[in-house]
The first five atom37 places (N, CA, C, CB, O) and aatype in JSON, in Angstrom:
{
  "aatype": [12, 15, 2, 10, 2, 8, 6, 5, 0, 11, 0, 10, 5, 12, 0, 18, 0, 0, 16, 10, 0, 16, 9, 5, 15, 0, 7, 14, 3, 7, 0, 14, 15, 7, 19, 19, 18, 0, 0, 10, 12, 16, 18, 7, 4, 16, 10, 2, 5, 13, 5, 15, 10, 16, 5, 7, 12, 6, 11, 5, 7, 8, 9, 2, 13, 2, 3, 10, 11, 13, 16, 9, 16, 8, 11, 7, 15, 6, 16, 10, 0, 1, 10, 6, 5, 9, 10, 2],
  "atom_mask": [
    [1, 1, 1, 1, 1],
    [1, 1, 1, 1, 1],
    [1, 1, 1, 1, 1],
    [1, 1, 1, 1, 1],
    [1, 1, 1, 1, 1],
    [1, 1, 1, 1, 1],
    [1, 1, 1, 1, 1],
    [1, 1, 1, 1, 1],
    [1, 1, 1, 1, 1],
    [1, 1, 1, 1, 1],
    [1, 1, 1, 1, 1],
    [1, 1, 1, 1, 1],
    [1, 1, 1, 1, 1],
    [1, 1, 1, 1, 1],
    [1, 1, 1, 1, 1],
    [1, 1, 1, 1, 1],
    [1, 1, 1, 1, 1],
    [1, 1, 1, 1, 1],
    [1, 1, 1, 1, 1],
    [1, 1, 1, 1, 1],
    [1, 1, 1, 1, 1],
    [1, 1, 1, 1, 1],
    [1, 1, 1, 1, 1],
    [1, 1, 1, 1, 1],
    [1, 1, 1, 1, 1],
    [1, 1, 1, 1, 1],
    [1, 1, 1, 0, 1],
    [1, 1, 1, 1, 1],
    [1, 1, 1, 1, 1],
    [1, 1, 1, 0, 1],
    [1, 1, 1, 1, 1],
    [1, 1, 1, 1, 1],
    [1, 1, 1, 1, 1],
    [1, 1, 1, 0, 1],
    [1, 1, 1, 1, 1],
    [1, 1, 1, 1, 1],
    [1, 1, 1, 1, 1],
    [1, 1, 1, 1, 1],
    [1, 1, 1, 1, 1],
    [1, 1, 1, 1, 1],
    [1, 1, 1, 1, 1],
    [1, 1, 1, 1, 1],
    [1, 1, 1, 1, 1],
    [1, 1, 1, 0, 1],
    [1, 1, 1, 1, 1],
    [1, 1, 1, 1, 1],
    [1, 1, 1, 1, 1],
    [1, 1, 1, 1, 1],
    [1, 1, 1, 1, 1],
    [1, 1, 1, 1, 1],
    [1, 1, 1, 1, 1],
    [1, 1, 1, 1, 1],
    [1, 1, 1, 1, 1],
    [1, 1, 1, 1, 1],
    [1, 1, 1, 1, 1],
    [1, 1, 1, 0, 1],
    [1, 1, 1, 1, 1],
    [1, 1, 1, 1, 1],
    [1, 1, 1, 1, 1],
    [1, 1, 1, 1, 1],
    [1, 1, 1, 0, 1],
    [1, 1, 1, 1, 1],
    [1, 1, 1, 1, 1],
    [1, 1, 1, 1, 1],
    [1, 1, 1, 1, 1],
    [1, 1, 1, 1, 1],
    [1, 1, 1, 1, 1],
    [1, 1, 1, 1, 1],
    [1, 1, 1, 1, 1],
    [1, 1, 1, 1, 1],
    [1, 1, 1, 1, 1],
    [1, 1, 1, 1, 1],
    [1, 1, 1, 1, 1],
    [1, 1, 1, 1, 1],
    [1, 1, 1, 1, 1],
    [1, 1, 1, 0, 1],
    [1, 1, 1, 1, 1],
    [1, 1, 1, 1, 1],
    [1, 1, 1, 1, 1],
    [1, 1, 1, 1, 1],
    [1, 1, 1, 1, 1],
    [1, 1, 1, 1, 1],
    [1, 1, 1, 1, 1],
    [1, 1, 1, 1, 1],
    [1, 1, 1, 1, 1],
    [1, 1, 1, 1, 1],
    [1, 1, 1, 1, 1],
    [1, 1, 1, 1, 1]
  ],
  "atom_positions": [
    [[-35.48, 52.63, -34.68], [-35.75, 51.22, -34.57], [-35.9, 50.73, -33.17], [-34.69, 50.48, -35.22], [-35.04, 50.98, -32.32]],
    [[-37.01, 50.02, -32.88], [-37.21, 49.62, -31.54], [-36.48, 48.37, -31.26], [-38.64, 49.48, -31.24], [-36.14, 47.6, -32.16]],
    [[-36.23, 48.15, -29.89], [-35.62, 46.96, -29.46], [-36.71, 45.81, -29.37], [-34.9, 47.21, -28.1], [-37.89, 46.0, -29.08]],
    [[-36.18, 44.66, -29.64], [-37.0, 43.44, -29.6], [-37.01, 42.92, -28.26], [-36.52, 42.38, -30.55], [-35.98, 43.01, -27.6]],
    [[-38.11, 42.37, -27.74], [-38.15, 41.64, -26.49], [-37.65, 40.14, -26.83], [-39.69, 41.69, -25.84], [-37.47, 39.76, -27.99]],
    [[-37.47, 39.41, -25.79], [-36.95, 38.04, -25.99], [-37.81, 37.18, -26.91], [-36.83, 37.34, -24.66], [-37.32, 36.46, -27.78]],
    [[-39.17, 37.3, -26.69], [-40.06, 36.47, -27.54], [-40.06, 36.95, -28.97], [-41.49, 36.47, -27.0], [-40.25, 36.14, -29.88]],
    [[-39.86, 38.3, -29.22], [-39.9, 38.7, -30.59], [-38.53, 38.38, -31.26], [-40.26, 40.21, -30.7], [-38.47, 38.15, -32.47]],
    [[-37.49, 38.38, -30.49], [-36.19, 38.0, -31.05], [-36.12, 36.58, -31.45], [-35.11, 38.27, -30.08], [-35.57, 36.21, -32.49]],
    [[-36.77, 35.7, -30.5], [-36.9, 34.27, -30.81], [-37.84, 33.98, -31.96], [-37.37, 33.53, -29.61], [-37.6, 33.02, -32.69]],
    [[-38.78, 34.67, -32.16], [-39.62, 34.51, -33.35], [-38.94, 34.91, -34.57], [-40.86, 35.28, -33.24], [-39.07, 34.22, -35.59]],
    [[-38.2, 36.01, -34.55], [-37.42, 36.41, -35.73], [-36.34, 35.38, -36.03], [-36.78, 37.79, -35.51], [-36.13, 35.03, -37.2]],
    [[-35.64, 34.89, -35.02], [-34.71, 33.91, -35.3], [-35.37, 32.56, -36.02], [-34.02, 33.59, -33.95], [-34.84, 31.97, -36.96]],
    [[-36.5, 32.23, -35.47], [-37.17, 30.97, -35.96], [-37.65, 31.32, -37.49], [-38.52, 30.51, -34.93], [-37.62, 30.44, -38.35]],
    [[-38.04, 32.47, -37.74], [-38.52, 32.86, -39.2], [-37.29, 32.78, -40.08], [-39.19, 34.41, -39.3], [-37.33, 32.26, -41.2]],
    [[-36.2, 33.3, -39.54], [-34.86, 33.36, -40.33], [-34.38, 32.04, -40.69], [-33.74, 34.04, -39.54], [-33.98, 31.71, -41.81]],
    [[-34.46, 31.21, -39.53], [-33.91, 29.72, -39.76], [-34.92, 28.87, -40.69], [-33.75, 28.9, -38.24], [-34.5, 28.05, -41.51]],
    [[-36.17, 29.13, -40.52], [-37.12, 28.47, -41.37], [-36.97, 28.8, -42.92], [-38.51, 28.86, -40.89], [-37.09, 27.98, -43.82]],
    [[-36.69, 30.12, -43.05], [-36.53, 30.63, -44.4], [-35.21, 30.04, -45.0], [-36.51, 32.21, -44.39], [-35.22, 29.51, -46.11]],
    [[-34.16, 30.14, -44.29], [-32.94, 29.5, -44.75], [-33.12, 27.99, -45.05], [-31.86, 29.69, -43.71], [-32.7, 27.5, -46.1]],
    [[-33.68, 27.35, -44.18], [-33.91, 25.82, -44.3], [-34.78, 25.62, -45.57], [-34.69, 25.16, -42.93], [-34.45, 24.71, -46.33]],
    [[-35.77, 26.32, -45.85], [-36.63, 26.14, -46.97], [-35.77, 26.39, -48.2], [-37.88, 27.07, -46.92], [-35.83, 25.59, -49.14]],
    [[-35.01, 27.39, -48.24], [-34.14, 27.78, -49.44], [-33.06, 26.56, -49.63], [-33.33, 29.32, -49.15], [-32.79, 26.05, -50.72]],
    [[-32.61, 26.26, -48.62], [-31.52, 25.12, -48.65], [-32.09, 23.78, -49.11], [-30.87, 24.9, -47.2], [-31.42, 22.98, -49.76]],
    [[-33.3, 23.58, -48.75], [-33.84, 22.32, -49.23], [-34.17, 22.24, -50.65], [-35.0, 22.0, -48.53], [-34.27, 21.16, -51.23]],
    [[-34.34, 23.39, -51.21], [-34.54, 23.5, -52.68], [-33.37, 23.08, -53.53], [-34.88, 24.88, -53.03], [-33.48, 22.83, -54.74]],
    [[-32.21, 23.01, -52.84], [-31.01, 22.6, -53.66], [-30.52, 23.66, -54.53], [0.0, 0.0, 0.0], [-31.0, 24.79, -54.48]],
    [[-29.51, 23.33, -55.39], [-28.84, 24.25, -56.19], [-29.61, 25.02, -57.32], [-27.78, 23.55, -56.75], [-29.16, 26.01, -57.91]],
    [[-30.83, 24.42, -57.55], [-31.67, 25.23, -58.52], [-32.35, 26.33, -57.89], [-32.7, 24.4, -59.19], [-32.8, 27.24, -58.58]],
    [[-32.45, 26.32, -56.62], [-33.01, 27.54, -55.88], [-34.45, 27.29, -55.57], [0.0, 0.0, 0.0], [-35.1, 26.42, -56.14]],
    [[-34.92, 28.08, -54.63], [-36.36, 28.1, -54.26], [-37.03, 29.25, -54.86], [-36.56, 28.15, -52.76], [-36.56, 30.38, -54.72]],
    [[-38.15, 29.01, -55.57], [-38.88, 30.12, -56.14], [-39.27, 31.01, -55.02], [-40.11, 29.67, -56.95], [-39.64, 30.53, -53.95]],
    [[-39.21, 32.33, -55.25], [-39.53, 33.39, -54.23], [-41.04, 33.32, -53.85], [-39.17, 34.85, -54.81], [-41.35, 33.62, -52.7]],
    [[-41.99, 32.95, -54.75], [-43.26, 32.9, -54.57], [-43.62, 31.69, -53.49], [0.0, 0.0, 0.0], [-44.46, 31.79, -52.59]],
    [[-42.9, 30.67, -53.74], [-43.15, 29.44, -52.86], [-42.72, 29.83, -51.41], [-42.29, 28.1, -53.39], [-43.4, 29.56, -50.42]],
    [[-41.51, 30.49, -51.38], [-41.02, 30.84, -49.92], [-41.95, 31.88, -49.31], [-39.49, 31.44, -49.91], [-42.19, 31.84, -48.1]],
    [[-42.48, 32.81, -50.12], [-43.48, 33.72, -49.49], [-44.7, 33.13, -49.04], [-43.85, 34.74, -50.38], [-45.23, 33.39, -47.96]],
    [[-45.17, 32.26, -49.95], [-46.42, 31.5, -49.59], [-46.25, 30.83, -48.29], [-46.78, 30.44, -50.66], [-47.11, 30.95, -47.43]],
    [[-45.11, 30.08, -48.09], [-44.88, 29.41, -46.86], [-44.91, 30.26, -45.68], [-43.65, 28.75, -46.91], [-45.51, 29.9, -44.67]],
    [[-44.3, 31.39, -45.75], [-44.25, 32.37, -44.58], [-45.6, 33.07, -44.38], [-43.12, 33.47, -44.81], [-45.94, 33.47, -43.27]],
    [[-46.41, 33.21, -45.51], [-47.74, 33.79, -45.32], [-48.58, 32.87, -44.33], [-48.48, 33.95, -46.74], [-49.4, 33.39, -43.57]],
    [[-48.39, 31.53, -44.35], [-49.15, 30.64, -43.48], [-48.94, 31.06, -42.02], [-48.73, 29.17, -43.7], [-49.8, 30.77, -41.19]],
    [[-47.79, 31.74, -41.67], [-47.52, 32.07, -40.35], [-47.9, 33.58, -40.14], [-46.04, 31.77, -40.03], [-47.57, 34.12, -39.08]],
    [[-48.56, 34.29, -41.09], [-48.98, 35.64, -40.92], [-47.96, 36.68, -41.37], [0.0, 0.0, 0.0], [-48.08, 37.86, -41.02]],
    [[-46.94, 36.24, -42.18], [-45.93, 37.09, -42.7], [-46.61, 37.95, -43.9], [-44.66, 36.21, -43.2], [-47.26, 37.46, -44.82]],
    [[-46.38, 39.2, -43.73], [-46.91, 40.15, -44.89], [-45.79, 40.22, -45.89], [-47.29, 41.73, -44.36], [-44.64, 39.82, -45.69]],
    [[-46.29, 40.79, -47.06], [-45.39, 41.05, -48.17], [-44.24, 41.87, -47.72], [-46.11, 41.72, -49.29], [-43.1, 41.53, -48.02]],
    [[-44.46, 42.9, -47.03], [-43.38, 43.85, -46.62], [-42.5, 43.19, -45.69], [-43.93, 45.13, -45.98], [-41.3, 43.42, -45.78]],
    [[-42.97, 42.35, -44.74], [-42.12, 41.66, -43.78], [-41.22, 40.76, -44.6], [-42.94, 40.84, -42.71], [-40.0, 40.75, -44.41]],
    [[-41.81, 39.99, -45.52], [-40.98, 39.02, -46.31], [-39.91, 39.72, -47.1], [-41.86, 38.2, -47.27], [-38.76, 39.28, -47.19]],
    [[-40.32, 40.83, -47.66], [-39.24, 41.57, -48.46], [-38.2, 42.09, -47.55], [-39.82, 42.77, -49.28], [-37.03, 42.05, -47.92]],
    [[-38.51, 42.59, -46.36], [-37.47, 43.13, -45.4], [-36.55, 41.99, -45.03], [-38.14, 43.76, -44.07], [-35.32, 42.08, -45.05]],
    [[-37.24, 40.88, -44.7], [-36.41, 39.56, -44.19], [-35.5, 39.16, -45.22], [-37.34, 38.25, -43.85], [-34.31, 39.05, -44.95]],
    [[-35.98, 38.92, -46.52], [-35.22, 38.37, -47.59], [-34.09, 39.49, -47.98], [-36.23, 37.99, -48.83], [-32.94, 39.12, -48.24]],
    [[-34.43, 40.77, -48.03], [-33.51, 41.71, -48.32], [-32.3, 41.83, -47.36], [-34.2, 42.9, -48.39], [-31.13, 42.01, -47.71]],
    [[-32.77, 41.69, -46.1], [-31.71, 41.61, -45.02], [-30.73, 40.42, -45.12], [0.0, 0.0, 0.0], [-29.52, 40.54, -44.94]],
    [[-31.35, 39.29, -45.41], [-30.66, 38.04, -45.54], [-29.67, 38.15, -46.77], [-31.71, 36.86, -45.72], [-28.56, 37.62, -46.71]],
    [[-30.1, 38.85, -47.91], [-29.25, 38.94, -48.94], [-28.0, 39.96, -48.76], [-30.07, 39.28, -50.07], [-26.88, 39.79, -49.22]],
    [[-28.45, 41.06, -47.97], [-27.3, 41.99, -47.59], [-26.34, 41.41, -46.62], [-27.81, 43.27, -47.0], [-25.18, 41.84, -46.58]],
    [[-26.72, 40.49, -45.84], [-25.79, 39.76, -44.92], [-24.93, 38.69, -45.57], [-26.58, 39.12, -43.83], [-24.01, 38.16, -44.96]],
    [[-25.27, 38.39, -46.84], [-24.66, 37.42, -47.69], [-25.12, 35.95, -47.33], [0.0, 0.0, 0.0], [-24.36, 34.99, -47.5]],
    [[-26.35, 35.84, -46.84], [-26.93, 34.53, -46.46], [-27.55, 33.81, -47.57], [-27.92, 34.69, -45.42], [-27.57, 32.59, -47.68]],
    [[-28.09, 34.73, -48.43], [-28.84, 34.13, -49.72], [-28.5, 35.02, -50.89], [-30.51, 34.07, -49.55], [-28.06, 36.17, -50.79]],
    [[-28.75, 34.38, -51.98], [-28.67, 35.14, -53.33], [-30.1, 35.08, -53.87], [-27.57, 34.45, -54.44], [-30.89, 34.18, -53.59]],
    [[-30.38, 36.16, -54.71], [-31.65, 36.27, -55.42], [-31.35, 36.52, -56.94], [-32.54, 37.45, -54.81], [-30.83, 37.56, -57.34]],
    [[-31.7, 35.51, -57.72], [-31.58, 35.64, -59.12], [-32.74, 34.95, -59.83], [-30.27, 35.1, -59.57], [-33.22, 33.93, -59.34]],
    [[-33.21, 35.46, -60.95], [-34.27, 34.85, -61.69], [-35.42, 34.48, -60.93], [-33.82, 33.74, -62.34], [-35.92, 33.38, -61.13]],
    [[-35.96, 35.34, -59.98], [-37.08, 34.99, -59.08], [-36.86, 33.78, -58.17], [-38.28, 34.75, -59.89], [-37.81, 33.15, -57.7]],
    [[-35.59, 33.49, -57.96], [-35.28, 32.31, -57.1], [-34.18, 32.65, -56.06], [-34.82, 31.1, -57.99], [-33.26, 33.43, -56.31]],
    [[-34.32, 32.03, -54.9], [-33.31, 32.3, -53.81], [-32.45, 31.03, -53.67], [-34.02, 32.68, -52.39], [-32.97, 29.92, -53.7]],
    [[-31.21, 31.2, -53.53], [-30.26, 30.18, -53.3], [-29.54, 30.57, -51.88], [-29.2, 30.07, -54.58], [-29.39, 31.74, -51.54]],
    [[-29.14, 29.48, -51.12], [-28.38, 29.75, -49.95], [-26.95, 29.74, -50.12], [-28.69, 28.85, -48.96], [-26.45, 28.89, -50.86]],
    [[-26.21, 30.62, -49.5], [-24.8, 30.68, -49.6], [-24.1, 29.79, -48.63], [-24.35, 32.03, -49.43], [-24.73, 29.15, -47.79]],
    [[-22.77, 29.75, -48.73], [-22.06, 28.96, -47.65], [-22.19, 29.64, -46.3], [-20.54, 28.77, -47.98], [-22.36, 29.02, -45.24]],
    [[-22.1, 30.99, -46.41], [-22.31, 31.79, -45.05], [-23.76, 31.52, -44.51], [-22.11, 33.47, -45.28], [-23.92, 31.41, -43.29]],
    [[-24.8, 31.42, -45.37], [-26.17, 31.16, -44.96], [-26.26, 29.78, -44.33], [0.0, 0.0, 0.0], [-26.96, 29.57, -43.34]],
    [[-25.49, 28.76, -44.97], [-25.67, 27.34, -44.37], [-24.9, 27.39, -42.96], [-24.99, 26.09, -45.43], [-25.34, 26.72, -42.02]],
    [[-23.85, 28.14, -42.82], [-23.3, 28.19, -41.49], [-24.2, 28.82, -40.52], [-22.05, 28.89, -41.49], [-24.29, 28.33, -39.39]],
    [[-24.86, 29.83, -40.84], [-25.73, 30.53, -40.05], [-26.88, 29.66, -39.65], [-26.17, 31.71, -40.74], [-27.27, 29.62, -38.49]],
    [[-27.43, 28.93, -40.68], [-28.55, 28.06, -40.28], [-28.11, 27.05, -39.28], [-29.14, 27.36, -41.48], [-28.88, 26.74, -38.37]],
    [[-26.87, 26.48, -39.38], [-26.41, 25.53, -38.45], [-26.39, 26.08, -37.08], [-25.09, 25.05, -38.81], [-26.85, 25.44, -36.12]],
    [[-25.89, 27.21, -36.98], [-25.83, 28.0, -35.67], [-27.16, 28.26, -35.02], [-25.19, 29.36, -35.89], [-27.35, 28.0, -33.83]],
    [[-28.06, 28.75, -35.81], [-29.49, 28.94, -35.41], [-30.17, 27.74, -34.92], [-30.26, 29.44, -36.51], [-30.89, 27.74, -33.92]],
    [[-29.91, 26.67, -35.69], [-30.52, 25.3, -35.28], [-30.01, 24.91, -33.9], [-30.11, 24.12, -36.34], [-30.77, 24.37, -33.09]],
    [[-28.74, 25.2, -33.62], [-28.18, 24.87, -32.25], [-28.87, 25.76, -31.24], [-26.6, 25.09, -32.19], [-29.33, 25.31, -30.19]],
    [[-28.93, 26.99, -31.58], [-29.57, 28.01, -30.59], [-31.05, 27.63, -30.32], [-29.52, 29.54, -31.2], [-31.51, 27.66, -29.18]],
    [[-31.74, 27.27, -31.35], [-33.2, 27.0, -31.18], [-33.55, 25.66, -30.77], [-33.9, 27.25, -32.39], [-34.72, 25.42, -30.49]],
    [[-32.64, 24.74, -30.68], [-33.1, 23.33, -30.29], [-32.54, 23.05, -28.95], [-32.61, 22.2, -31.33], [-32.77, 21.97, -28.4]]
  ]
}
């Protein structure tokens, strides 16, 4: 695995925060995975990148994936708040 430079790390943080915010905004019913992927595609995200990102988020306990929908966890909400502080 290669090390990220500062710009790459910030871009990853921004994508992570945007994904968490999108999922959180969907509420308790969850965000359809296709809608989340489509939103990230507008920024040039590939399917492989999307799958890597969301699988990593799930492994970290930030999101859950059920019935083709993502929901944010309490830990994910806390992480989003921290990322928003860092990025703003």
